[in-house]
N, C-alpha and C positions, 0 to 999 in steps of 0.2 A: 433453289430457288425458295419453289414452290415449300419447301419444309422451311424456312428460315419465317415464310408469307402467313402458314399457317399457325408460326407460336406468335405472329401477330396479332392484334384487333383492330389493327385495320379496313379486315370487310375485304381487299384486294384476292383479286384472282388471275390467273395463269391463262389465257386462251389464245391458242393458234387455232388459226384457217387454214388447212393444209392447201388446197387451193385458190387462194386467195394471193396473188402477186405483191412483192413490195407498191406502194403506192393505191394500195385498192380502195381508198378513204378518196382518192384526189377526184369527184367527178368529171374532170379536166382532160384526164388521165385513158388512156387507153386498156389501160390499166385498172381500171375500176367496178369493183361486183359490189350492183351495190344490196344484195342482201345482207352480207358480211359487212358492210359499211354500213348499214344500218344496225346490225343486232352489236356492231363496236362501237357504233356513237350509242347507240339507247344504256349500252352497259357505264359505257364513259360517262352521263350524266349523269344517271343513277347513281353513279358513285358519292358523285361528287354534290347530289342532294343530299346523300347519307351522310356526307360529314360537312353541310351547310357550306357549301361553297357556290349551291347554283339557286 
């Protein structure tokens, strides 16, 4: 998948958060991880802005 993304002009990336469980972005769950949630959300919003979607 990374190889195909690299061939594209999407500016996409794959970021893994090995210490973050499923649902780490849901602040109402006990699996919420503020540090990685902030990083993931910031990356997402930046991608949308770069592509004129936010």
